[in-house]
NUTI-77464 format. One record per residue (C-alpha): residue in one letter; residue number from 1; x negated, y, z negated. Coordinates in Angstrom, 2 decimals, always signed. Layout:
BEGIN
+---------+-----+---------+---------+---------+
! residuo ! num !       X !       Y !       Z !
+---------+-----+---------+---------+---------+
!       A ! NUM !       X !       Y !       Z !
...
+---------+-----+---------+---------+---------+
This chain:
BEGIN
+---------+-----+---------+---------+---------+
! residuo ! num !       X !       Y !       Z !
+---------+-----+---------+---------+---------+
!       M !   1 ! -107.16 !  -56.66 ! +117.68 !
!       K !   2 ! -108.26 !  -58.85 ! +121.08 !
!       D !   3 ! -107.06 !  -58.39 ! +124.48 !
!       F !   4 ! -105.88 !  -62.00 ! +124.94 !
!       P !   5 ! -102.79 !  -62.97 ! +123.33 !
!       I !   6 ! -102.22 !  -63.79 ! +119.89 !
!       V !   7 !  -99.25 !  -65.75 ! +118.27 !
!       Y !   8 !  -98.85 !  -65.97 ! +115.08 !
!       L !   9 !  -95.91 !  -68.47 ! +113.55 !
!       N !  10 !  -95.26 !  -67.32 ! +109.96 !
!       S !  11 !  -93.63 !  -69.75 ! +107.44 !
!       N !  12 !  -93.59 !  -67.53 ! +104.74 !
!       D !  13 !  -94.20 !  -70.58 ! +102.03 !
!       G !  14 !  -97.97 !  -70.45 ! +102.31 !
!       S !  15 !  -97.86 !  -72.19 ! +105.85 !
!       G !  16 !  -98.44 !  -70.73 ! +109.36 !
!       L !  17 !  -99.49 !  -71.65 ! +112.96 !
!       L !  18 ! -102.35 !  -68.80 ! +114.79 !
!       A !  19 ! -102.65 !  -69.21 ! +118.13 !
!       F !  20 ! -105.25 !  -67.48 ! +119.98 !
!       G !  21 ! -108.27 !  -66.86 ! +122.18 !
!       E !  22 ! -108.02 !  -67.07 ! +126.19 !
!       G !  23 ! -105.89 !  -69.46 ! +128.00 !
!       P !  24 ! -103.01 !  -70.17 ! +130.39 !
!       V !  25 !  -99.97 !  -68.19 ! +130.25 !
!       M !  26 !  -97.22 !  -68.54 ! +132.46 !
!       K !  27 !  -94.95 !  -64.94 ! +132.36 !
!       A !  28 !  -91.34 !  -65.83 ! +134.25 !
!       N !  29 !  -88.14 !  -63.69 ! +134.66 !
!       V !  30 !  -84.92 !  -65.03 ! +135.88 !
!       G !  31 !  -84.56 !  -66.55 ! +138.48 !
!       N !  32 !  -86.93 !  -69.86 ! +138.54 !
!       A !  33 !  -88.37 !  -69.08 ! +134.88 !
!       L !  34 !  -86.46 !  -72.65 ! +133.61 !
!       K !  35 !  -88.68 !  -74.74 ! +136.85 !
!       D !  36 !  -91.81 !  -72.48 ! +135.84 !
!       L !  37 !  -91.31 !  -73.51 ! +132.26 !
!       Y !  38 !  -90.93 !  -77.02 ! +133.35 !
!       D !  39 !  -93.88 !  -76.87 ! +135.54 !
!       F !  40 !  -95.99 !  -75.22 ! +133.04 !
!       T !  41 !  -95.56 !  -78.18 ! +130.24 !
!       Q !  42 !  -96.23 !  -80.59 ! +133.04 !
!       T !  43 !  -99.35 !  -78.97 ! +133.86 !
!       H !  44 ! -100.16 !  -78.74 ! +130.73 !
!       K !  45 !  -98.86 !  -82.31 ! +128.78 !
!       E !  46 ! -100.92 !  -82.53 ! +125.86 !
!       K !  47 ! -101.79 !  -79.32 ! +125.00 !
!       Y !  48 ! -100.47 !  -76.80 ! +122.31 !
!       M !  49 !  -97.74 !  -74.26 ! +123.88 !
!       F !  50 !  -96.49 !  -70.90 ! +122.38 !
!       G !  51 !  -94.09 !  -68.39 ! +123.91 !
!       Y !  52 !  -90.56 !  -67.24 ! +123.98 !
!       L !  53 !  -87.25 !  -67.39 ! +126.22 !
!       G !  54 !  -85.46 !  -64.25 ! +126.56 !
!       Y !  55 !  -81.56 !  -64.23 ! +126.00 !
!       D !  56 !  -81.29 !  -63.36 ! +129.70 !
!       I !  57 !  -82.38 !  -67.02 ! +130.80 !
!       K !  58 !  -78.61 !  -67.46 ! +130.62 !
!       N !  59 !  -77.99 !  -66.20 ! +133.60 !
!       E !  60 !  -79.84 !  -68.97 ! +134.79 !
!       I !  61 !  -78.41 !  -71.34 ! +133.20 !
!       E !  62 !  -74.31 !  -70.39 ! +133.87 !
!       D !  63 !  -73.17 !  -67.36 ! +136.47 !
!       L !  64 !  -73.86 !  -64.62 ! +134.67 !
!       K !  65 !  -75.83 !  -61.50 ! +134.70 !
!       S !  66 !  -77.69 !  -58.58 ! +132.41 !
!       E !  67 !  -77.27 !  -54.95 ! +134.38 !
!       N !  68 !  -77.19 !  -53.18 ! +130.92 !
!       N !  69 !  -80.47 !  -50.53 ! +129.81 !
!       D !  70 !  -83.81 !  -52.43 ! +129.87 !
!       G !  71 !  -86.08 !  -49.68 ! +127.72 !
!       L !  72 !  -88.91 !  -52.68 ! +127.05 !
!       G !  73 !  -89.13 !  -53.97 ! +130.98 !
!       F !  74 !  -90.88 !  -57.49 ! +128.86 !
!       P !  75 !  -90.63 !  -60.67 ! +130.73 !
!       D !  76 !  -87.95 !  -63.08 ! +130.78 !
!       M !  77 !  -90.58 !  -65.85 ! +129.34 !
!       F !  78 !  -93.34 !  -66.29 ! +128.18 !
!       F !  79 !  -95.42 !  -69.35 ! +127.68 !
!       Y !  80 !  -99.26 !  -69.11 ! +126.64 !
!       V !  81 ! -101.70 !  -72.51 ! +126.15 !
!       P !  82 ! -104.29 !  -70.72 ! +123.39 !
!       K !  83 ! -107.82 !  -71.81 ! +123.19 !
!       Y !  84 ! -107.91 !  -71.91 ! +119.41 !
!       V !  85 ! -104.48 !  -73.53 ! +117.35 !
!       V !  86 ! -105.13 !  -73.10 ! +113.48 !
!       E !  87 ! -103.05 !  -74.38 ! +110.94 !
!       L !  88 ! -103.00 !  -72.23 ! +107.86 !
!       K !  89 ! -101.79 !  -73.63 ! +104.35 !
!       S !  90 ! -102.76 !  -71.73 ! +101.64 !
!       E !  91 ! -106.64 !  -71.09 ! +101.48 !
!       N !  92 ! -107.35 !  -74.26 ! +103.90 !
!       L !  93 ! -107.72 !  -74.05 ! +107.59 !
!       K !  94 ! -107.31 !  -76.48 ! +110.36 !
!       F !  95 ! -108.43 !  -76.33 ! +113.94 !
!       L !  96 ! -105.30 !  -78.15 ! +115.67 !
!       S !  97 ! -107.06 !  -76.68 ! +118.83 !
!       G !  98 ! -110.37 !  -75.76 ! +119.53 !
!       D !  99 ! -113.82 !  -76.04 ! +117.92 !
!       R ! 100 ! -114.65 !  -74.33 ! +114.54 !
!       D ! 101 ! -117.29 !  -71.78 ! +116.06 !
!       T ! 102 ! -118.25 !  -68.68 ! +114.76 !
!       V ! 103 ! -115.88 !  -66.93 ! +117.08 !
!       A ! 104 ! -112.98 !  -68.50 ! +115.96 !
!       L ! 105 ! -113.77 !  -68.14 ! +112.01 !
!       D ! 106 ! -114.78 !  -64.69 ! +112.66 !
!       F ! 107 ! -111.24 !  -63.97 ! +114.21 !
!       V ! 108 ! -108.92 !  -65.81 ! +111.15 !
!       V ! 109 ! -111.12 !  -64.16 ! +108.30 !
!       D ! 110 ! -110.30 !  -60.71 ! +109.94 !
!       F ! 111 ! -106.09 !  -61.82 ! +110.47 !
!       L ! 112 ! -106.23 !  -62.80 ! +106.71 !
!       E ! 113 ! -108.06 !  -59.76 ! +105.92 !
!       K ! 114 ! -105.43 !  -57.98 ! +107.37 !
!       E ! 115 ! -102.35 !  -59.80 ! +106.08 !
!       I ! 116 ! -103.59 !  -59.05 ! +102.32 !
!       M ! 117 ! -104.36 !  -55.65 ! +102.47 !
!       A ! 118 ! -102.55 !  -53.77 ! +100.35 !
!       Q ! 119 ! -102.04 !  -50.39 ! +102.31 !
!       Y ! 120 ! -101.47 !  -50.11 ! +106.01 !
!       P ! 121 ! -101.09 !  -47.23 ! +108.33 !
!       K ! 122 !  -97.74 !  -44.75 ! +107.47 !
!       Q ! 123 !  -96.48 !  -44.08 ! +110.40 !
!       E ! 124 !  -93.05 !  -42.26 ! +110.50 !
!       I ! 125 !  -91.01 !  -43.41 ! +113.09 !
!       N ! 126 !  -87.41 !  -42.01 ! +114.05 !
!       F ! 127 !  -84.49 !  -44.48 ! +115.13 !
!       Q ! 128 !  -81.65 !  -43.38 ! +117.12 !
!       S ! 129 !  -78.46 !  -45.45 ! +117.94 !
!       R ! 130 !  -77.58 !  -46.25 ! +121.41 !
!       I ! 131 !  -73.99 !  -45.74 ! +120.58 !
!       S ! 132 !  -72.43 !  -43.71 ! +117.97 !
!       K ! 133 !  -70.39 !  -44.71 ! +115.19 !
!       E ! 134 !  -67.37 !  -44.17 ! +116.88 !
!       E ! 135 !  -68.09 !  -45.46 ! +119.60 !
!       Y ! 136 !  -69.28 !  -48.85 ! +118.28 !
!       L ! 137 !  -66.23 !  -49.18 ! +115.95 !
!       E ! 138 !  -64.02 !  -48.28 ! +119.14 !
!       K ! 139 !  -65.70 !  -51.45 ! +120.86 !
!       I ! 140 !  -65.01 !  -53.72 ! +117.68 !
!       K ! 141 !  -61.47 !  -52.98 ! +118.30 !
!       G ! 142 !  -62.05 !  -53.41 ! +122.42 !
!       L ! 143 !  -62.69 !  -57.29 ! +121.65 !
!       K ! 144 !  -60.79 !  -57.77 ! +119.47 !
!       N ! 145 !  -58.18 !  -56.99 ! +121.45 !
!       H ! 146 !  -59.23 !  -59.62 ! +123.57 !
!       I ! 147 !  -59.18 !  -62.25 ! +120.44 !
!       Q ! 148 !  -55.48 !  -61.23 ! +120.13 !
!       Q ! 149 !  -55.37 !  -61.92 ! +123.94 !
!       G ! 150 !  -57.32 !  -65.67 ! +123.34 !
!       D ! 151 !  -60.16 !  -65.00 ! +125.69 !
!       I ! 152 !  -62.19 !  -65.50 ! +122.64 !
!       Y ! 153 !  -62.27 !  -66.74 ! +119.41 !
!       E ! 154 !  -65.41 !  -65.28 ! +117.92 !
!       V ! 155 !  -68.05 !  -62.38 ! +119.55 !
!       T ! 156 !  -71.56 !  -61.39 ! +118.36 !
!       F ! 157 !  -71.91 !  -57.87 ! +118.93 !
!       C ! 158 !  -74.89 !  -56.36 ! +119.10 !
!       Q ! 159 !  -76.07 !  -52.36 ! +119.57 !
!       E ! 160 !  -79.47 !  -51.12 ! +119.63 !
!       F ! 161 !  -81.53 !  -49.08 ! +117.64 !
!       Y ! 162 !  -84.62 !  -47.11 ! +119.23 !
!       A ! 163 !  -87.75 !  -44.81 ! +119.66 !
!       E ! 164 !  -88.82 !  -42.90 ! +122.49 !
!       N ! 165 !  -91.81 !  -41.78 ! +122.98 !
!       V ! 166 !  -93.90 !  -43.74 ! +119.99 !
!       D ! 167 !  -97.74 !  -44.68 ! +119.79 !
!       L ! 168 !  -97.56 !  -47.79 ! +117.42 !
!       I ! 169 ! -100.79 !  -47.18 ! +115.41 !
!       D ! 170 ! -101.20 !  -50.63 ! +113.94 !
!       P ! 171 !  -98.25 !  -53.07 ! +115.59 !
!       L ! 172 ! -100.02 !  -56.41 ! +113.49 !
!       G ! 173 ! -100.34 !  -53.91 ! +110.49 !
!       E ! 174 !  -96.62 !  -52.78 ! +110.80 !
!       Y ! 175 !  -95.68 !  -56.86 ! +111.44 !
!       F ! 176 !  -97.10 !  -57.47 ! +108.01 !
!       K ! 177 !  -95.29 !  -54.65 ! +106.31 !
!       M ! 178 !  -92.20 !  -55.92 ! +107.62 !
!       N ! 179 !  -93.25 !  -59.26 ! +106.30 !
!       N ! 180 !  -93.51 !  -57.97 ! +103.40 !
!       V ! 181 !  -90.49 !  -56.99 ! +102.48 !
!       T ! 182 !  -88.33 !  -59.47 ! +105.02 !
!       R ! 183 !  -90.34 !  -62.95 ! +103.83 !
!       A ! 184 !  -88.42 !  -65.19 ! +106.70 !
!       P ! 185 !  -88.61 !  -68.36 ! +107.08 !
!       F ! 186 !  -89.20 !  -68.30 ! +110.82 !
!       S ! 187 !  -91.19 !  -64.90 ! +111.45 !
!       S ! 188 !  -92.97 !  -64.67 ! +113.96 !
!       Y ! 189 !  -95.40 !  -62.08 ! +115.92 !
!       I ! 190 !  -96.93 !  -62.18 ! +119.20 !
!       Q ! 191 !  -98.68 !  -59.72 ! +121.17 !
!       F ! 192 !  -99.71 !  -60.16 ! +125.05 !
!       E ! 193 ! -100.26 !  -57.06 ! +127.19 !
!       G ! 194 !  -99.23 !  -53.91 ! +125.85 !
!       N ! 195 !  -95.81 !  -56.27 ! +124.27 !
!       Y ! 196 !  -95.43 !  -56.84 ! +120.70 !
!       I ! 197 !  -93.03 !  -58.88 ! +118.93 !
!       L ! 198 !  -92.55 !  -58.73 ! +115.37 !
!       C ! 199 !  -89.97 !  -61.21 ! +114.36 !
!       G ! 200 !  -88.34 !  -61.68 ! +110.87 !
!       S ! 201 !  -85.80 !  -64.19 ! +111.50 !
!       P ! 202 !  -84.16 !  -66.64 ! +108.89 !
!       E ! 203 !  -82.88 !  -68.37 ! +111.92 !
!       R ! 204 !  -83.61 !  -72.03 ! +113.34 !
!       F ! 205 !  -82.20 !  -72.78 ! +117.08 !
!       L ! 206 !  -83.95 !  -75.56 ! +117.75 !
!       Q ! 207 !  -85.90 !  -78.19 ! +116.66 !
!       K ! 208 !  -87.33 !  -81.68 ! +118.26 !
!       T ! 209 !  -89.11 !  -84.52 ! +115.95 !
!       G ! 210 !  -89.46 !  -87.45 ! +118.24 !
!       D ! 211 !  -85.53 !  -88.25 ! +119.12 !
!       D ! 212 !  -84.78 !  -85.69 ! +115.92 !
!       L ! 213 !  -82.50 !  -82.76 ! +116.88 !
!       I ! 214 !  -81.74 !  -79.76 ! +114.42 !
!       S ! 215 !  -79.81 !  -76.93 ! +114.91 !
!       Q ! 216 !  -79.20 !  -74.29 ! +112.17 !
!       P ! 217 !  -76.75 !  -71.60 ! +113.42 !
!       I ! 218 !  -76.44 !  -68.74 ! +110.70 !
!       K ! 219 !  -72.91 !  -66.94 ! +110.05 !
!       G ! 220 !  -72.05 !  -64.84 ! +107.08 !
!       T ! 221 !  -74.65 !  -61.98 ! +105.56 !
!       S ! 222 !  -74.55 !  -60.26 ! +102.05 !
!       K ! 223 !  -76.82 !  -57.72 ! +100.68 !
!       R ! 224 !  -78.75 !  -58.39 !  +97.87 !
!       G ! 225 !  -77.40 !  -56.87 !  +94.52 !
!       A ! 226 !  -79.58 !  -54.44 !  +92.87 !
!       D ! 227 !  -79.51 !  -56.46 !  +89.38 !
!       Q ! 228 !  -79.38 !  -60.52 !  +88.56 !
!       E ! 229 !  -75.74 !  -59.89 !  +87.58 !
!       E ! 230 !  -74.68 !  -58.05 !  +91.20 !
!       D ! 231 !  -76.85 !  -59.91 !  +92.79 !
!       V ! 232 !  -75.20 !  -63.33 !  +91.70 !
!       R ! 233 !  -71.63 !  -62.09 !  +92.14 !
!       L ! 234 !  -71.98 !  -61.23 !  +95.55 !
!       R ! 235 !  -74.07 !  -64.13 !  +96.15 !
!       D ! 236 !  -70.76 !  -66.20 !  +95.28 !
!       L ! 237 !  -68.22 !  -63.79 !  +96.96 !
!       L ! 238 !  -70.17 !  -64.83 ! +100.22 !
!       T ! 239 !  -69.93 !  -68.28 !  +99.11 !
!       K ! 240 !  -66.11 !  -67.54 !  +98.57 !
!       D ! 241 !  -65.27 !  -65.01 ! +101.58 !
!       P ! 242 !  -62.82 !  -66.70 ! +104.20 !
!       K ! 243 !  -64.02 !  -64.22 ! +106.57 !
!       E ! 244 !  -67.44 !  -65.89 ! +107.14 !
!       K ! 245 !  -66.63 !  -69.46 ! +106.55 !
!       A ! 246 !  -64.35 !  -68.81 ! +109.71 !
!       E ! 247 !  -67.05 !  -67.60 ! +111.41 !
!       N ! 248 !  -69.54 !  -70.02 ! +110.82 !
!       V ! 249 !  -67.39 !  -73.09 ! +111.16 !
!       M ! 250 !  -66.66 !  -71.83 ! +114.52 !
!       I ! 251 !  -70.45 !  -71.68 ! +115.21 !
!       V ! 252 !  -71.15 !  -75.00 ! +114.28 !
!       D ! 253 !  -67.97 !  -76.72 ! +116.21 !
!       L ! 254 !  -70.15 !  -75.14 ! +118.96 !
!       V ! 255 !  -73.67 !  -76.51 ! +118.29 !
!       R ! 256 !  -72.19 !  -80.00 ! +117.77 !
!       N ! 257 !  -70.22 !  -79.27 ! +120.92 !
!       D ! 258 !  -73.63 !  -77.82 ! +123.29 !
!       L ! 259 !  -75.64 !  -80.87 ! +121.21 !
!       S ! 260 !  -73.37 !  -83.53 ! +122.51 !
!       K ! 261 !  -74.01 !  -82.96 ! +126.13 !
!       V ! 262 !  -77.63 !  -84.68 ! +125.02 !
!       A ! 263 !  -77.10 !  -86.50 ! +122.42 !
!       K ! 264 !  -76.53 !  -90.50 ! +121.76 !
!       K ! 265 !  -72.99 !  -91.29 ! +121.38 !
!       G ! 266 !  -71.49 !  -90.76 ! +117.71 !
!       S ! 267 !  -74.85 !  -89.53 ! +116.54 !
!       V ! 268 !  -73.71 !  -85.63 ! +116.05 !
!       N ! 269 !  -73.37 !  -84.95 ! +112.79 !
!       V ! 270 !  -73.33 !  -81.83 ! +110.52 !
!       R ! 271 !  -75.37 !  -82.49 ! +107.73 !
!       E ! 272 !  -75.01 !  -79.34 ! +105.74 !
!       L ! 273 !  -72.00 !  -76.87 ! +106.01 !
!       F ! 274 !  -71.86 !  -73.37 ! +104.43 !
!       G ! 275 !  -75.19 !  -74.02 ! +102.65 !
!       I ! 276 !  -75.96 !  -70.50 ! +101.03 !
!       Y ! 277 !  -79.51 !  -69.37 ! +101.01 !
!       S ! 278 !  -81.49 !  -66.34 !  +99.69 !
!       F ! 279 !  -83.95 !  -64.11 ! +101.45 !
!       E ! 280 !  -85.59 !  -61.01 !  +99.91 !
!       T ! 281 !  -83.06 !  -58.73 ! +101.38 !
!       V ! 282 !  -79.92 !  -60.40 ! +101.79 !
!       H ! 283 !  -77.95 !  -64.12 ! +101.20 !
!       Q ! 284 !  -76.68 !  -66.33 ! +103.89 !
!       L ! 285 !  -74.57 !  -68.87 ! +105.17 !
!       I ! 286 !  -76.54 !  -71.09 ! +106.84 !
!       S ! 287 !  -75.30 !  -75.00 ! +108.54 !
!       T ! 288 !  -77.53 !  -77.34 ! +109.84 !
!       I ! 289 !  -76.78 !  -79.76 ! +112.74 !
!       H ! 290 !  -78.51 !  -83.31 ! +113.89 !
!       A ! 291 !  -78.52 !  -85.56 ! +116.76 !
!       D ! 292 !  -80.51 !  -87.79 ! +118.14 !
!       Q ! 293 !  -81.16 !  -87.04 ! +121.67 !
!       K ! 294 !  -81.13 !  -89.16 ! +125.02 !
!       E ! 295 !  -83.72 !  -90.90 ! +125.79 !
!       G ! 296 !  -85.74 !  -88.95 ! +128.68 !
!       T ! 297 !  -84.16 !  -85.99 ! +127.92 !
!       T ! 298 !  -86.56 !  -82.64 ! +129.05 !
!       I ! 299 !  -86.89 !  -79.59 ! +127.32 !
!       V ! 300 !  -85.12 !  -77.89 ! +130.31 !
!       E ! 301 !  -82.15 !  -80.08 ! +129.98 !
!       L ! 302 !  -82.40 !  -79.79 ! +126.17 !
!       L ! 303 !  -81.88 !  -75.83 ! +126.56 !
!       K ! 304 !  -79.59 !  -75.63 ! +129.35 !
!       A ! 305 !  -77.12 !  -77.43 ! +127.25 !
!       L ! 306 !  -78.06 !  -75.60 ! +123.72 !
!       F ! 307 !  -79.51 !  -72.26 ! +124.97 !
!       P ! 308 !  -78.81 !  -69.37 ! +124.12 !
!       M ! 309 !  -77.95 !  -69.94 ! +119.87 !
!       G ! 310 !  -73.82 !  -70.06 ! +119.48 !
!       S ! 311 !  -74.66 !  -67.94 ! +116.51 !
!       M ! 312 !  -75.58 !  -64.99 ! +118.96 !
!       T ! 313 !  -73.05 !  -65.08 ! +121.45 !
!       G ! 314 !  -69.66 !  -66.23 ! +119.99 !
!       A ! 315 !  -67.12 !  -69.40 ! +121.47 !
!       P ! 316 !  -65.68 !  -70.10 ! +123.72 !
!       K ! 317 !  -70.03 !  -69.83 ! +124.81 !
!       I ! 318 !  -69.77 !  -68.66 ! +128.25 !
!       S ! 319 !  -66.70 !  -66.22 ! +128.16 !
!       A ! 320 !  -68.02 !  -64.63 ! +124.84 !
!       M ! 321 !  -71.47 !  -63.69 ! +126.90 !
!       E ! 322 !  -69.07 !  -62.28 ! +129.55 !
!       L ! 323 !  -68.05 !  -59.78 ! +126.98 !
!       I ! 324 !  -71.28 !  -59.10 ! +125.31 !
!       E ! 325 !  -72.84 !  -57.99 ! +128.54 !
!       E ! 326 !  -69.68 !  -55.98 ! +129.59 !
!       F ! 327 !  -68.88 !  -54.07 ! +125.52 !
!       E ! 328 !  -72.83 !  -53.93 ! +124.69 !
!       S ! 329 !  -75.22 !  -51.28 ! +126.12 !
!       F ! 330 !  -78.66 !  -52.70 ! +125.78 !
!       K ! 331 !  -80.14 !  -55.66 ! +127.94 !
!       R ! 332 !  -80.79 !  -58.28 ! +124.74 !
!       G ! 333 !  -84.07 !  -59.24 ! +126.41 !
!       V ! 334 !  -86.21 !  -61.25 ! +123.98 !
!       Y ! 335 !  -83.80 !  -60.37 ! +121.16 !
!       S ! 336 !  -81.07 !  -63.08 ! +120.54 !
!       G ! 337 !  -83.41 !  -65.70 ! +122.50 !
!       A ! 338 !  -86.02 !  -67.87 ! +121.03 !
!       I ! 339 !  -89.68 !  -68.04 ! +119.57 !
!       G ! 340 !  -91.97 !  -71.25 ! +119.25 !
!       Y ! 341 !  -94.35 !  -73.65 ! +120.10 !
!       I ! 342 !  -94.48 !  -76.96 ! +122.08 !
!       K ! 343 !  -96.52 !  -79.66 ! +120.50 !
!       P ! 344 !  -98.89 !  -81.48 ! +122.41 !
!       N ! 345 !  -96.48 !  -84.98 ! +121.80 !
!       G ! 346 !  -93.51 !  -83.43 ! +123.08 !
!       D ! 347 !  -92.17 !  -81.66 ! +119.58 !
!       F ! 348 !  -91.09 !  -78.38 ! +119.25 !
!       D ! 349 !  -89.68 !  -75.99 ! +117.00 !
!       F ! 350 !  -88.01 !  -72.67 ! +117.80 !
!       N ! 351 !  -86.17 !  -69.83 ! +116.05 !
!       V ! 352 !  -83.93 !  -67.30 ! +116.94 !
!       V ! 353 !  -85.30 !  -63.78 ! +117.28 !
!       I ! 354 !  -83.27 !  -61.27 ! +115.02 !
!       R ! 355 !  -84.36 !  -58.96 ! +112.67 !
!       S ! 356 !  -86.77 !  -57.72 ! +114.97 !
!       I ! 357 !  -88.75 !  -55.13 ! +116.37 !
!       L ! 358 !  -89.92 !  -55.20 ! +119.69 !
!       Y ! 359 !  -92.43 !  -52.75 ! +121.14 !
!       S ! 360 !  -93.94 !  -51.61 ! +124.56 !
!       K ! 361 !  -96.84 !  -49.71 ! +124.37 !
!       A ! 362 !  -96.73 !  -49.10 ! +128.07 !
!       N ! 363 !  -93.19 !  -47.65 ! +128.17 !
!       R ! 364 !  -94.07 !  -46.25 ! +124.71 !
!       Y ! 365 !  -90.77 !  -47.61 ! +123.77 !
!       L ! 366 !  -89.60 !  -49.44 ! +120.40 !
!       S ! 367 !  -86.39 !  -51.32 ! +120.00 !
!       C ! 368 !  -84.29 !  -52.68 ! +116.99 !
!       P ! 369 !  -81.46 !  -54.40 ! +117.85 !
!       V ! 370 !  -78.79 !  -55.81 ! +115.26 !
!       G ! 371 !  -75.37 !  -57.55 ! +115.52 !
!       G ! 372 !  -73.07 !  -59.53 ! +114.18 !
!       A ! 373 !  -70.09 !  -61.77 ! +114.76 !
!       I ! 374 !  -66.30 !  -60.28 ! +115.31 !
!       T ! 375 !  -62.94 !  -62.24 ! +114.68 !
!       I ! 376 !  -59.69 !  -61.38 ! +114.81 !
!       N ! 377 !  -60.12 !  -60.88 ! +110.81 !
!       S ! 378 !  -63.01 !  -58.23 ! +111.30 !
!       N ! 379 !  -63.06 !  -55.15 ! +109.84 !
!       P ! 380 !  -64.67 !  -52.67 ! +112.04 !
!       E ! 381 !  -65.93 !  -50.50 ! +109.21 !
!       S ! 382 !  -67.60 !  -53.59 ! +107.25 !
!       E ! 383 !  -69.03 !  -54.87 ! +110.27 !
!       Y ! 384 !  -70.93 !  -51.72 ! +111.25 !
!       E ! 385 !  -71.94 !  -51.14 ! +107.34 !
!       E ! 386 !  -73.56 !  -55.06 ! +108.12 !
!       C ! 387 !  -75.56 !  -53.54 ! +111.20 !
!       I ! 388 !  -76.94 !  -50.87 ! +108.78 !
!       T ! 389 !  -77.64 !  -53.37 ! +106.14 !
!       K ! 390 !  -79.81 !  -55.63 ! +108.49 !
!       V ! 391 !  -81.32 !  -52.74 ! +110.40 !
!       D ! 392 !  -81.95 !  -51.04 ! +106.90 !
!       A ! 393 !  -84.38 !  -53.60 ! +105.37 !
!       I ! 394 !  -86.82 !  -53.10 ! +108.78 !
!       M ! 395 !  -86.38 !  -49.25 ! +109.27 !
!       K ! 396 !  -88.01 !  -49.11 ! +104.74 !
!       A ! 397 !  -90.41 !  -51.40 ! +106.09 !
!       L ! 398 !  -92.18 !  -50.03 ! +108.47 !
!       N ! 399 !  -91.49 !  -46.22 ! +107.06 !
!       N ! 400 !  -92.35 !  -47.04 ! +102.99 !
!       G ! 401 !  -95.27 !  -49.04 ! +103.65 !
!       G ! 402 !  -93.75 !  -52.22 ! +103.61 !
!       K ! 403 !  -92.90 !  -51.81 !  +99.64 !
!       K ! 404 !  -90.36 !  -53.36 !  +98.21 !
+---------+-----+---------+---------+---------+
């Protein structure tokens, strides 16, 4: 599509936000990214801003590093003030920013027509794993040794599936194919300067509404059943699985602690623990933590307290991130970061970048990282199979025309 950036935040409930058109862009790498974000938000107050924060922004928040392989070369941070912001609700269009002119309407119509196309270009993509299964299993054993030694309680370990020398014919079409299968509530699509993010995330990182803060970490995953009976059985097993619940509660405690740094005293509370939610391809355990933010807290102060999402690190957070850098074999980049938007009044909503495809047109490189939480009770074989379950849905969508 057009040369200007495009951001689409899709709730998969009949609503979404589409941002497009020429406008100011901020790209930054680790060093001054958070300062650049603060300056950008101050310069463009009372405007809509869309973009992402890469996982490696952690290096500005703590004394950490990122030295693993990076096949993509995306900026660590990207934000954009679009000319047009359109709220999509069922059949209705509401222009939140920009005039309802012919240029904008033509773009929206073309975009929506592409979304409802029955067929997309079929392109076979052959992924390979950055590490072998044997290497993965050995790394899990090594991480469990650190848990036994008391260095950490839990760590989210990820591996990269990737494809090289890829000329993705239609990135937006590939996103819609993937979305037809995943139907996730924090799905999103970003394109700018030959960089493409196709995200099928079910997880919210942080939402701010007035002084209310909400974070909804996911820990606990089960595949969907082949029929209703098996599906109910797998759902029930997930709700009763002590390992999955232990993973979830550890991250809930971590997020509560992070929120307490920016919350009014006594306001942090768990609104839902171990909520079971079913998506197109998986069941998930999701907990909801709420807090009232301290008066005058800036978005950068909130990010310094909470980013990256605890569900993508482990606990204790800093020790877990150090081990992630040591044991993983790729730079996470946008993966494990956050995609979202900031409203003119300063409210915002960001997801956690998981279940995603990342593509660099310049590098002809396609990346699909997946991972899971490792605890003392983790079975390496089971953890590997969970990774395969997560990546399989995405690969099938890309290589099977978006059919379920």
